[in-house]
C-alpha positions as CSV (number, residue, x, y, z in Angstrom):
1,M,3.2,-15.4,-6.9
2,A,4.4,-12.1,-5.4
3,A,3.3,-11.4,-1.8
4,E,1.2,-8.3,-1.4
5,T,2.6,-5.6,0.8
6,E,0.5,-4.0,3.5
7,P,-0.5,-0.4,2.8
8,L,1.4,2.2,4.8
9,P,-0.6,4.0,7.5
10,V,-1.7,7.5,6.4
11,L,-1.4,10.1,9.1
12,F,-2.5,13.7,9.2
13,T,-0.7,16.6,10.8
14,H,-2.8,18.9,13.0
15,G,-2.6,21.4,10.3
16,A,-3.9,19.0,7.7
17,E,-6.8,18.0,10.0
18,R,-7.6,21.7,10.4
19,D,-7.6,22.1,6.6
20,L,-9.9,19.2,6.1
21,R,-12.4,20.5,8.7
22,A,-12.3,23.9,7.2
23,I,-13.0,22.5,3.7
24,Y,-15.9,20.6,5.1
25,R,-17.4,23.6,7.0
26,R,-17.0,25.8,3.9
27,R,-18.7,23.3,1.6
28,L,-21.4,22.7,4.3
29,S,-22.2,26.4,4.4
30,Q,-22.2,26.7,0.6
31,R,-24.1,23.6,-0.5
32,G,-25.2,21.7,2.6
33,A,-24.3,18.2,3.6
34,S,-26.1,16.1,1.0
35,G,-25.9,15.7,-2.7
36,P,-23.2,14.9,-5.2
37,D,-21.3,18.2,-4.4
38,G,-22.3,18.5,-0.8
39,A,-19.9,18.5,2.2
40,D,-20.2,14.8,2.9
41,A,-19.4,13.9,-0.7
42,V,-16.5,16.2,-0.9
43,L,-15.1,14.9,2.4
44,D,-15.5,11.3,1.2
45,R,-13.8,12.1,-2.1
46,L,-10.8,13.7,-0.4
47,V,-10.4,11.0,2.3
48,D,-10.8,8.1,-0.2
49,A,-8.1,9.6,-2.5
50,I,-5.8,10.4,0.4
51,E,-6.1,6.8,1.7
52,T,-4.8,5.4,-1.6
53,L,-1.5,7.1,-0.8
54,G,-0.8,4.2,1.7
55,T,-0.7,1.8,-1.2
56,F,0.8,4.2,-3.8
57,P,2.9,6.7,-1.8
58,Q,5.2,7.7,-4.6
59,R,2.4,8.4,-7.1
60,G,2.4,12.1,-6.8
61,P,5.0,14.5,-8.2
62,V,7.1,16.8,-6.2
63,P,5.4,20.2,-6.0
64,S,7.1,22.5,-8.5
65,E,7.3,25.3,-5.9
66,L,9.4,23.0,-3.7
67,D,11.3,21.4,-6.5
68,A,12.5,24.9,-7.5
69,L,14.0,25.3,-4.0
70,G,15.7,21.8,-4.2
71,I,13.2,20.4,-1.6
72,R,12.1,17.0,-2.9
73,E,10.9,15.2,0.2
74,Y,7.3,16.2,-0.3
75,R,4.8,15.1,-3.0
76,Q,1.4,16.2,-4.1
77,L,-1.9,14.7,-5.0
78,S,-4.2,16.9,-7.1
79,L,-7.9,16.7,-6.5
80,P,-9.2,19.9,-8.2
81,P,-9.7,22.4,-6.8
82,W,-7.5,21.0,-3.9
83,R,-3.9,20.0,-3.6
84,V,-2.8,17.6,-1.0
85,I,0.9,17.9,0.1
86,Y,2.3,14.9,1.8
87,R,5.6,13.2,2.7
88,A,6.0,9.5,2.0
89,G,8.3,7.8,4.5
90,A,9.5,4.2,5.0
91,R,6.9,3.5,7.6
92,D,4.0,5.9,6.9
93,V,2.6,8.7,4.7
94,T,2.0,12.0,6.4
95,V,-0.4,14.5,5.0
96,M,0.9,18.0,5.6
97,I,-1.5,20.4,3.8
98,I,-4.8,20.2,2.1
99,A,-5.6,23.5,0.4
100,D,-7.3,25.1,-2.5
101,A,-5.0,25.0,-5.5
102,R,-6.0,28.6,-6.5
103,R,-4.1,29.9,-3.5
104,D,-0.6,31.3,-3.6
105,F,1.0,28.0,-3.0
106,R,4.6,29.3,-2.8
107,T,3.7,31.4,0.2
108,L,1.6,28.7,1.8
109,L,4.3,26.1,1.4
110,E,6.9,28.4,2.9
111,E,4.6,29.2,5.9
112,C,3.5,25.6,6.5
113,L,6.5,23.4,5.6
114,I,9.5,25.6,5.9
115,G,8.1,27.7,8.7
116,G,7.0,24.6,10.7
117,R,3.3,24.6,10.8
């Protein structure tokens, strides 16, 4: 019987925390806190999916915008309409960006990852 490995801790950069708060506030102003598409449900959906990265850190593909530049240290989790950009390390998973996938991601990635958000 194979031993189960402990999930890696999932950490958030300050920028990713800001992103999550902004998504929550935006949804709260649009739809309120309750209901299946309210701010609380959206936050729960995002956080639950992100927490699975500790168990399956390599599950997401390299973002095509970064792959085209030869940068392969980041991966993404798609939760329409959001994309979660993260880095899976040996000891933890770090969430870098949580943003609306309809944005210009090339510019966003350059600003946040290459520019040192």
